[in-house]
LOLO-277644 format. One record per residue: residue number from 1; residue in one letter; z, x, y of N, C-alpha, C in turn. Coordinates in nm, 2 decimals. Example, Ala and Ser with C-alpha at 12.3 -4.5 7.8 and 13.67 -1.06 7.14 Angstrom:
2
seq->1; type->A; n_z->0.78; n_x->1.32; n_y->-0.57; ca_z->0.78; ca_x->1.23; ca_y->-0.45; c_z->0.78; c_x->1.32; c_y->-0.33
seq->2; type->S; n_z->0.71; n_x->1.28; n_y->-0.22; ca_z->0.71; ca_x->1.37; ca_y->-0.11; c_z->0.79; c_x->1.29; c_y->0.00
***
This chain:
119
seq->1; type->M; n_z->1.15; n_x->-1.71; n_y->-2.13; ca_z->1.09; ca_x->-1.71; ca_y->-1.96; c_z->1.16; c_x->-1.84; c_y->-1.85
seq->2; type->K; n_z->1.20; n_x->-1.75; n_y->-1.75; ca_z->1.29; ca_x->-1.82; ca_y->-1.65; c_z->1.24; c_x->-1.91; c_y->-1.57
seq->3; type->Q; n_z->1.24; n_x->-1.99; n_y->-1.52; ca_z->1.18; ca_x->-2.04; ca_y->-1.36; c_z->1.30; c_x->-2.06; c_y->-1.30
seq->4; type->L; n_z->1.24; n_x->-2.00; n_y->-1.15; ca_z->1.27; ca_x->-2.00; ca_y->-1.05; c_z->1.27; c_x->-2.06; c_y->-0.93
seq->5; type->E; n_z->1.27; n_x->-2.17; n_y->-0.87; ca_z->1.25; ca_x->-2.22; ca_y->-0.77; c_z->1.27; c_x->-2.15; c_y->-0.63
seq->6; type->V; n_z->1.15; n_x->-2.09; n_y->-0.55; ca_z->1.19; ca_x->-2.01; ca_y->-0.42; c_z->1.07; c_x->-2.11; c_y->-0.29
seq->7; type->E; n_z->1.13; n_x->-2.04; n_y->-0.17; ca_z->1.07; ca_x->-2.09; ca_y->-0.08; c_z->1.04; c_x->-2.01; c_y->0.01
seq->8; type->I; n_z->0.85; n_x->-1.99; n_y->-0.01; ca_z->0.81; ca_x->-1.88; ca_y->0.09; c_z->0.71; c_x->-1.99; c_y->0.21
seq->9; type->M; n_z->0.76; n_x->-1.91; n_y->0.37; ca_z->0.71; ca_x->-1.98; ca_y->0.44; c_z->0.73; c_x->-2.16; c_y->0.45
seq->10; type->G; n_z->0.83; n_x->-2.20; n_y->0.39; ca_z->0.82; ca_x->-2.36; ca_y->0.44; c_z->0.80; c_x->-2.41; c_y->0.32
seq->11; type->Q; n_z->0.72; n_x->-2.35; n_y->0.23; ca_z->0.67; ca_x->-2.41; ca_y->0.13; c_z->0.74; c_x->-2.36; c_y->-0.02
seq->12; type->R; n_z->0.78; n_x->-2.49; n_y->-0.13; ca_z->0.82; ca_x->-2.44; ca_y->-0.26; c_z->0.78; c_x->-2.41; c_y->-0.35
seq->13; type->Y; n_z->0.81; n_x->-2.34; n_y->-0.42; ca_z->0.72; ca_x->-2.30; ca_y->-0.55; c_z->0.78; c_x->-2.29; c_y->-0.67
seq->14; type->L; n_z->0.77; n_x->-2.33; n_y->-0.76; ca_z->0.83; ca_x->-2.28; ca_y->-0.90; c_z->0.79; c_x->-2.16; c_y->-0.96
seq->15; type->L; n_z->0.83; n_x->-2.10; n_y->-0.98; ca_z->0.75; ca_x->-1.96; ca_y->-1.02; c_z->0.80; c_x->-1.91; c_y->-1.17
seq->16; type->S; n_z->0.78; n_x->-1.83; n_y->-1.29; ca_z->0.84; ca_x->-1.83; ca_y->-1.42; c_z->0.84; c_x->-1.66; c_y->-1.35
seq->17; type->C; n_z->0.96; n_x->-1.58; n_y->-1.50; ca_z->0.98; ca_x->-1.48; ca_y->-1.44; c_z->1.08; c_x->-1.43; c_y->-1.61
seq->18; type->P; n_z->1.05; n_x->-1.28; n_y->-1.62; ca_z->1.13; ca_x->-1.31; ca_y->-1.77; c_z->1.23; c_x->-1.27; c_y->-1.76
seq->19; type->E; n_z->1.33; n_x->-1.30; n_y->-1.81; ca_z->1.50; ca_x->-1.28; ca_y->-1.84; c_z->1.50; c_x->-1.13; c_y->-1.78
seq->20; type->G; n_z->1.64; n_x->-1.17; n_y->-1.69; ca_z->1.67; ca_x->-1.01; ca_y->-1.62; c_z->1.61; c_x->-0.96; c_y->-1.49
seq->21; type->G; n_z->1.45; n_x->-1.02; n_y->-1.51; ca_z->1.40; ca_x->-1.01; ca_y->-1.37; c_z->1.39; c_x->-1.14; c_y->-1.27
seq->22; type->E; n_z->1.48; n_x->-1.18; n_y->-1.22; ca_z->1.53; ca_x->-1.27; ca_y->-1.10; c_z->1.58; c_x->-1.18; c_y->-0.99
seq->23; type->S; n_z->1.64; n_x->-1.06; n_y->-1.01; ca_z->1.66; ca_x->-1.00; ca_y->-0.89; c_z->1.53; c_x->-0.93; c_y->-0.82
seq->24; type->V; n_z->1.47; n_x->-0.87; n_y->-0.85; ca_z->1.29; ca_x->-0.83; ca_y->-0.88; c_z->1.21; c_x->-0.96; c_y->-0.83
seq->25; type->L; n_z->1.24; n_x->-1.04; n_y->-0.89; ca_z->1.12; ca_x->-1.14; ca_y->-0.81; c_z->1.14; c_x->-1.25; c_y->-0.70
seq->26; type->M; n_z->1.30; n_x->-1.20; n_y->-0.69; ca_z->1.36; ca_x->-1.26; ca_y->-0.54; c_z->1.31; c_x->-1.20; c_y->-0.43
seq->27; type->N; n_z->1.34; n_x->-1.02; n_y->-0.47; ca_z->1.32; ca_x->-0.95; ca_y->-0.40; c_z->1.13; c_x->-0.94; c_y->-0.30
seq->28; type->A; n_z->1.09; n_x->-0.99; n_y->-0.43; ca_z->0.93; ca_x->-0.97; ca_y->-0.39; c_z->0.91; c_x->-1.12; c_y->-0.29
seq->29; type->V; n_z->1.00; n_x->-1.21; n_y->-0.37; ca_z->0.97; ca_x->-1.33; ca_y->-0.25; c_z->1.02; c_x->-1.33; c_y->-0.14
seq->30; type->H; n_z->1.11; n_x->-1.26; n_y->-0.12; ca_z->1.19; ca_x->-1.22; ca_y->0.00; c_z->1.06; c_x->-1.16; c_y->0.07
seq->31; type->R; n_z->1.02; n_x->-1.00; n_y->0.05; ca_z->0.93; ca_x->-0.95; ca_y->0.09; c_z->0.80; c_x->-1.01; c_y->0.18
seq->32; type->V; n_z->0.76; n_x->-1.08; n_y->0.07; ca_z->0.62; ca_x->-1.21; ca_y->0.08; c_z->0.66; c_x->-1.29; c_y->0.17
seq->33; type->D; n_z->0.77; n_x->-1.36; n_y->0.21; ca_z->0.82; ca_x->-1.44; ca_y->0.32; c_z->0.84; c_x->-1.38; c_y->0.45
seq->34; type->A; n_z->0.90; n_x->-1.30; n_y->0.43; ca_z->0.90; ca_x->-1.19; ca_y->0.58; c_z->0.82; c_x->-1.15; c_y->0.59
seq->35; type->A; n_z->0.68; n_x->-1.07; n_y->0.55; ca_z->0.56; ca_x->-1.09; ca_y->0.58; c_z->0.45; c_x->-1.22; c_y->0.65
seq->36; type->M; n_z->0.46; n_x->-1.30; n_y->0.55; ca_z->0.39; ca_x->-1.40; ca_y->0.63; c_z->0.47; c_x->-1.46; c_y->0.73
seq->37; type->C; n_z->0.61; n_x->-1.47; n_y->0.78; ca_z->0.66; ca_x->-1.52; ca_y->0.86; c_z->0.61; c_x->-1.44; c_y->0.95
seq->38; type->K; n_z->0.63; n_x->-1.37; n_y->1.00; ca_z->0.64; ca_x->-1.23; ca_y->1.08; c_z->0.46; c_x->-1.26; c_y->1.15
seq->39; type->I; n_z->0.39; n_x->-1.29; n_y->1.05; ca_z->0.21; ca_x->-1.31; ca_y->1.12; c_z->0.24; c_x->-1.45; c_y->1.14
seq->40; type->R; n_z->0.30; n_x->-1.53; n_y->1.11; ca_z->0.28; ca_x->-1.63; ca_y->1.16; c_z->0.33; c_x->-1.66; c_y->1.29
seq->41; type->D; n_z->0.48; n_x->-1.58; n_y->1.31; ca_z->0.56; ca_x->-1.62; ca_y->1.48; c_z->0.46; c_x->-1.54; c_y->1.55
seq->42; type->A; n_z->0.37; n_x->-1.44; n_y->1.51; ca_z->0.30; ca_x->-1.36; ca_y->1.63; c_z->0.23; c_x->-1.45; c_y->1.67
seq->43; type->G; n_z->0.16; n_x->-1.61; n_y->1.63; ca_z->0.09; ca_x->-1.69; ca_y->1.67; c_z->-0.04; c_x->-1.65; c_y->1.69
seq->44; type->K; n_z->-0.09; n_x->-1.56; n_y->1.63; ca_z->-0.25; ca_x->-1.53; ca_y->1.63; c_z->-0.33; c_x->-1.61; c_y->1.54
seq->45; type->V; n_z->-0.27; n_x->-1.65; n_y->1.42; ca_z->-0.30; ca_x->-1.69; ca_y->1.29; c_z->-0.25; c_x->-1.79; c_y->1.29
seq->46; type->K; n_z->-0.32; n_x->-1.95; n_y->1.22; ca_z->-0.25; ca_x->-2.00; ca_y->1.19; c_z->-0.23; c_x->-2.09; c_y->1.07
seq->47; type->A; n_z->-0.34; n_x->-2.10; n_y->1.02; ca_z->-0.41; ca_x->-2.12; ca_y->0.81; c_z->-0.34; c_x->-2.07; c_y->0.77
seq->48; type->R; n_z->-0.17; n_x->-2.11; n_y->0.69; ca_z->-0.09; ca_x->-2.08; ca_y->0.55; c_z->-0.20; c_x->-1.94; c_y->0.49
seq->49; type->D; n_z->-0.40; n_x->-2.03; n_y->0.48; ca_z->-0.44; ca_x->-1.91; ca_y->0.36; c_z->-0.45; c_x->-1.80; c_y->0.38
seq->50; type->R; n_z->-0.49; n_x->-1.81; n_y->0.53; ca_z->-0.52; ca_x->-1.61; ca_y->0.62; c_z->-0.42; c_x->-1.58; c_y->0.61
seq->51; type->I; n_z->-0.26; n_x->-1.65; n_y->0.63; ca_z->-0.17; ca_x->-1.56; ca_y->0.66; c_z->-0.15; c_x->-1.49; c_y->0.54
seq->52; type->A; n_z->-0.10; n_x->-1.58; n_y->0.45; ca_z->-0.08; ca_x->-1.51; ca_y->0.26; c_z->-0.18; c_x->-1.37; c_y->0.24
seq->53; type->V; n_z->-0.36; n_x->-1.38; n_y->0.31; ca_z->-0.43; ca_x->-1.30; ca_y->0.31; c_z->-0.36; c_x->-1.18; c_y->0.38
seq->54; type->L; n_z->-0.32; n_x->-1.21; n_y->0.49; ca_z->-0.27; ca_x->-1.08; ca_y->0.60; c_z->-0.19; c_x->-1.03; c_y->0.53
seq->55; type->A; n_z->-0.09; n_x->-1.09; n_y->0.50; ca_z->0.04; ca_x->-1.06; ca_y->0.47; c_z->0.06; c_x->-1.01; c_y->0.29
seq->56; type->S; n_z->-0.06; n_x->-0.98; n_y->0.20; ca_z->-0.06; ca_x->-0.93; ca_y->0.10; c_z->-0.14; c_x->-0.83; c_y->0.12
seq->57; type->L; n_z->-0.23; n_x->-0.80; n_y->0.21; ca_z->-0.34; ca_x->-0.69; ca_y->0.26; c_z->-0.20; c_x->-0.57; c_y->0.34
seq->58; type->N; n_z->-0.12; n_x->-0.64; n_y->0.42; ca_z->0.00; ca_x->-0.56; ca_y->0.48; c_z->0.05; c_x->-0.53; c_y->0.39
seq->59; type->L; n_z->0.13; n_x->-0.59; n_y->0.25; ca_z->0.23; ca_x->-0.54; ca_y->0.10; c_z->0.15; c_x->-0.41; c_y->0.06
seq->60; type->A; n_z->0.01; n_x->-0.46; n_y->0.04; ca_z->-0.03; ca_x->-0.36; ca_y->-0.04; c_z->-0.10; c_x->-0.23; c_y->0.03
seq->61; type->F; n_z->-0.11; n_x->-0.22; n_y->0.13; ca_z->-0.08; ca_x->-0.11; ca_y->0.19; c_z->0.02; c_x->-0.03; c_y->0.22
seq->62; type->E; n_z->0.13; n_x->-0.10; n_y->0.25; ca_z->0.30; ca_x->-0.01; ca_y->0.19; c_z->0.28; c_x->0.02; c_y->0.06
seq->63; type->L; n_z->0.26; n_x->-0.05; n_y->-0.02; ca_z->0.26; ca_x->0.00; ca_y->-0.14; c_z->0.13; c_x->0.11; c_y->-0.19
seq->64; type->S; n_z->0.06; n_x->0.11; n_y->-0.11; ca_z->-0.04; ca_x->0.24; ca_y->-0.14; c_z->-0.01; c_x->0.35; c_y->-0.04
seq->65; type->E; n_z->0.07; n_x->0.33; n_y->0.03; ca_z->0.14; ca_x->0.44; ca_y->0.15; c_z->0.25; c_x->0.48; c_y->0.05
seq->66; type->A; n_z->0.32; n_x->0.43; n_y->-0.01; ca_z->0.44; ca_x->0.47; ca_y->-0.08; c_z->0.42; c_x->0.54; c_y->-0.24
seq->67; type->V; n_z->0.36; n_x->0.47; n_y->-0.29; ca_z->0.22; ca_x->0.55; ca_y->-0.37; c_z->0.17; c_x->0.71; c_y->-0.36
seq->68; type->E; n_z->0.13; n_x->0.68; n_y->-0.26; ca_z->0.02; ca_x->0.84; ca_y->-0.26; c_z->0.16; c_x->0.93; c_y->-0.18
seq->69; type->A; n_z->0.30; n_x->0.91; n_y->-0.08; ca_z->0.38; ca_x->0.99; ca_y->-0.11; c_z->0.46; c_x->1.01; c_y->-0.19
seq->70; type->Q; n_z->0.47; n_x->0.97; n_y->-0.29; ca_z->0.53; ca_x->0.97; ca_y->-0.41; c_z->0.45; c_x->1.11; c_y->-0.48
seq->71; type->R; n_z->0.33; n_x->1.06; n_y->-0.49; ca_z->0.23; ca_x->1.17; ca_y->-0.59; c_z->0.18; c_x->1.23; c_y->-0.50
seq->72; type->A; n_z->0.25; n_x->1.28; n_y->-0.38; ca_z->0.21; ca_x->1.40; ca_y->-0.25; c_z->0.37; c_x->1.47; c_y->-0.29
seq->73; type->T; n_z->0.48; n_x->1.40; n_y->-0.32; ca_z->0.58; ca_x->1.45; ca_y->-0.35; c_z->0.60; c_x->1.52; c_y->-0.46
seq->74; type->A; n_z->0.51; n_x->1.48; n_y->-0.57; ca_z->0.52; ca_x->1.47; ca_y->-0.73; c_z->0.46; c_x->1.65; c_y->-0.70
seq->75; type->A; n_z->0.35; n_x->1.67; n_y->-0.64; ca_z->0.28; ca_x->1.77; ca_y->-0.67; c_z->0.33; c_x->1.88; c_y->-0.57
seq->76; type->L; n_z->0.46; n_x->1.87; n_y->-0.48; ca_z->0.44; ca_x->1.96; ca_y->-0.43; c_z->0.59; c_x->2.03; c_y->-0.49
seq->77; type->A; n_z->0.65; n_x->1.90; n_y->-0.58; ca_z->0.74; ca_x->1.94; ca_y->-0.66; c_z->0.71; c_x->2.00; c_y->-0.79
seq->78; type->A; n_z->0.54; n_x->2.01; n_y->-0.85; ca_z->0.50; ca_x->2.09; ca_y->-0.97; c_z->0.46; c_x->2.26; c_y->-0.90
seq->79; type->A; n_z->0.44; n_x->2.23; n_y->-0.75; ca_z->0.38; ca_x->2.39; ca_y->-0.70; c_z->0.48; c_x->2.46; c_y->-0.64
seq->80; type->S; n_z->0.59; n_x->2.38; n_y->-0.67; ca_z->0.70; ca_x->2.48; ca_y->-0.60; c_z->0.79; c_x->2.51; c_y->-0.78
seq->81; type->Q; n_z->0.74; n_x->2.49; n_y->-0.89; ca_z->0.76; ca_x->2.55; ca_y->-1.01; c_z->0.78; c_x->2.69; c_y->-1.04
seq->82; type->P; n_z->0.85; n_x->2.75; n_y->-1.07; ca_z->0.85; ca_x->2.91; ca_y->-1.12; c_z->0.71; c_x->2.88; c_y->-1.21
seq->83; type->S; n_z->0.56; n_x->2.97; n_y->-1.13; ca_z->0.50; ca_x->3.11; ca_y->-1.20; c_z->0.54; c_x->3.13; c_y->-1.37
seq->84; type->P; n_z->0.45; n_x->3.15; n_y->-1.43; ca_z->0.53; ca_x->3.20; ca_y->-1.56; c_z->0.51; c_x->3.33; c_y->-1.54
seq->85; type->T; n_z->0.61; n_x->3.40; n_y->-1.58; ca_z->0.59; ca_x->3.52; ca_y->-1.59; c_z->0.49; c_x->3.63; c_y->-1.65
seq->86; type->P; n_z->0.44; n_x->3.73; n_y->-1.61; ca_z->0.34; ca_x->3.80; ca_y->-1.67; c_z->0.36; c_x->3.81; c_y->-1.82
seq->87; type->A; n_z->0.52; n_x->3.86; n_y->-1.83; ca_z->0.54; ca_x->3.86; ca_y->-1.94; c_z->0.50; c_x->3.75; c_y->-2.11
seq->88; type->S; n_z->0.52; n_x->3.66; n_y->-2.06; ca_z->0.50; ca_x->3.51; ca_y->-2.10; c_z->0.36; c_x->3.49; c_y->-2.13
seq->89; type->L; n_z->0.30; n_x->3.53; n_y->-2.02; ca_z->0.15; ca_x->3.51; ca_y->-2.05; c_z->0.10; c_x->3.60; c_y->-2.14
seq->90; type->A; n_z->0.10; n_x->3.72; n_y->-2.17; ca_z->0.08; ca_x->3.80; ca_y->-2.26; c_z->0.15; c_x->3.77; c_y->-2.40
seq->91; type->S; n_z->0.25; n_x->3.68; n_y->-2.38; ca_z->0.28; ca_x->3.68; ca_y->-2.50; c_z->0.18; c_x->3.50; c_y->-2.58
seq->92; type->Q; n_z->0.15; n_x->3.45; n_y->-2.47; ca_z->0.07; ca_x->3.36; ca_y->-2.52; c_z->-0.01; c_x->3.39; c_y->-2.54
seq->93; type->T; n_z->-0.11; n_x->3.49; n_y->-2.44; ca_z->-0.24; ca_x->3.55; ca_y->-2.49; c_z->-0.26; c_x->3.61; c_y->-2.63
seq->94; type->T; n_z->-0.14; n_x->3.72; n_y->-2.65; ca_z->-0.11; ca_x->3.73; ca_y->-2.78; c_z->-0.11; c_x->3.64; c_y->-2.87
seq->95; type->D; n_z->-0.05; n_x->3.54; n_y->-2.88; ca_z->-0.02; ca_x->3.47; ca_y->-2.99; c_z->-0.19; c_x->3.38; c_y->-3.00
seq->96; type->T; n_z->-0.25; n_x->3.34; n_y->-2.91; ca_z->-0.37; ca_x->3.28; ca_y->-2.93; c_z->-0.48; c_x->3.37; c_y->-2.96
seq->97; type->T; n_z->-0.45; n_x->3.52; n_y->-2.94; ca_z->-0.58; ca_x->3.61; ca_y->-2.97; c_z->-0.50; c_x->3.62; c_y->-3.14
seq->98; type->D; n_z->-0.39; n_x->3.62; n_y->-3.17; ca_z->-0.36; ca_x->3.66; ca_y->-3.30; c_z->-0.41; c_x->3.56; c_y->-3.41
seq->99; type->A; n_z->-0.40; n_x->3.43; n_y->-3.36; ca_z->-0.42; ca_x->3.29; ca_y->-3.46; c_z->-0.57; c_x->3.35; c_y->-3.40
seq->100; type->A; n_z->-0.68; n_x->3.35; n_y->-3.29; ca_z->-0.79; ca_x->3.35; ca_y->-3.30; c_z->-0.93; c_x->3.45; c_y->-3.41
seq->101; type->W; n_z->-0.82; n_x->3.59; n_y->-3.43; ca_z->-0.91; ca_x->3.69; ca_y->-3.52; c_z->-0.83; c_x->3.67; c_y->-3.66
seq->102; type->G; n_z->-0.67; n_x->3.56; n_y->-3.66; ca_z->-0.66; ca_x->3.55; ca_y->-3.82; c_z->-0.78; c_x->3.43; c_y->-3.92
seq->103; type->Q; n_z->-0.84; n_x->3.35; n_y->-3.76; ca_z->-0.94; ca_x->3.23; ca_y->-3.87; c_z->-1.06; c_x->3.32; c_y->-3.83
seq->104; type->L; n_z->-1.09; n_x->3.42; n_y->-3.78; ca_z->-1.23; ca_x->3.45; ca_y->-3.81; c_z->-1.19; c_x->3.56; c_y->-3.92
seq->105; type->L; n_z->-1.09; n_x->3.60; n_y->-3.94; ca_z->-1.08; ca_x->3.72; ca_y->-4.13; c_z->-1.08; c_x->3.63; c_y->-4.19
seq->106; type->Q; n_z->-1.04; n_x->3.51; n_y->-4.19; ca_z->-1.02; ca_x->3.39; ca_y->-4.31; c_z->-1.18; c_x->3.37; c_y->-4.33
seq->107; type->R; n_z->-1.24; n_x->3.33; n_y->-4.23; ca_z->-1.38; ca_x->3.29; ca_y->-4.25; c_z->-1.51; c_x->3.39; c_y->-4.36
seq->108; type->L; n_z->-1.42; n_x->3.51; n_y->-4.24; ca_z->-1.55; ca_x->3.65; ca_y->-4.33; c_z->-1.47; c_x->3.70; c_y->-4.44
seq->109; type->D; n_z->-1.35; n_x->3.66; n_y->-4.53; ca_z->-1.31; ca_x->3.72; ca_y->-4.65; c_z->-1.38; c_x->3.55; c_y->-4.71
seq->110; type->Q; n_z->-1.40; n_x->3.43; n_y->-4.66; ca_z->-1.43; ca_x->3.34; ca_y->-4.76; c_z->-1.64; c_x->3.38; c_y->-4.78
seq->111; type->A; n_z->-1.67; n_x->3.39; n_y->-4.64; ca_z->-1.78; ca_x->3.44; ca_y->-4.67; c_z->-1.82; c_x->3.57; c_y->-4.80
seq->112; type->L; n_z->-1.76; n_x->3.64; n_y->-4.74; ca_z->-1.75; ca_x->3.77; ca_y->-4.85; c_z->-1.75; c_x->3.74; c_y->-4.97
seq->113; type->M; n_z->-1.67; n_x->3.67; n_y->-5.05; ca_z->-1.60; ca_x->3.58; ca_y->-5.18; c_z->-1.73; c_x->3.53; c_y->-5.25
seq->114; type->D; n_z->-1.79; n_x->3.44; n_y->-5.12; ca_z->-1.92; ca_x->3.33; ca_y->-5.13; c_z->-2.04; c_x->3.45; c_y->-5.21
seq->115; type->D; n_z->-2.02; n_x->3.56; n_y->-5.11; ca_z->-2.19; ca_x->3.59; ca_y->-5.19; c_z->-2.12; c_x->3.76; c_y->-5.20
seq->116; type->S; n_z->-2.09; n_x->3.77; n_y->-5.35; ca_z->-2.05; ca_x->3.96; ca_y->-5.38; c_z->-2.20; c_x->4.06; c_y->-5.36
seq->117; type->R; n_z->-2.32; n_x->4.02; n_y->-5.35; ca_z->-2.42; ca_x->4.07; ca_y->-5.35; c_z->-2.41; c_x->4.16; c_y->-5.23
seq->118; type->L; n_z->-2.36; n_x->4.11; n_y->-5.08; ca_z->-2.32; ca_x->4.21; ca_y->-4.99; c_z->-2.24; c_x->4.32; c_y->-4.98
seq->119; type->I; n_z->-2.23; n_x->4.35; n_y->-5.13; ca_z->-2.12; ca_x->4.50; ca_y->-5.15; c_z->-2.18; c_x->4.61; c_y->-5.25
***
């Protein structure tokens, strides 16, 4: 683990991050710092903890919106995939039906072998 010293809204923090994750962590630090400074600079909230909570909520909301947009895009892409052709559906149905009949016939054969008195 690597440790980085960062500054968020004028206060220094020592944070740990995995090797190679420095740029991702710094990006997150910059986003949090910007969100907190924006709330502080608006002048309506003074307490650091309240600013942190509001900034966290704003960032979580943005993330939720991005996830929902990504899901909608994925659903749209899935809906635009070509539908299976009737021939491929028939082939799948035939394969499934043939397998089911084969299993049924095996079970019947086994039952008839066990009870030779049926015929």
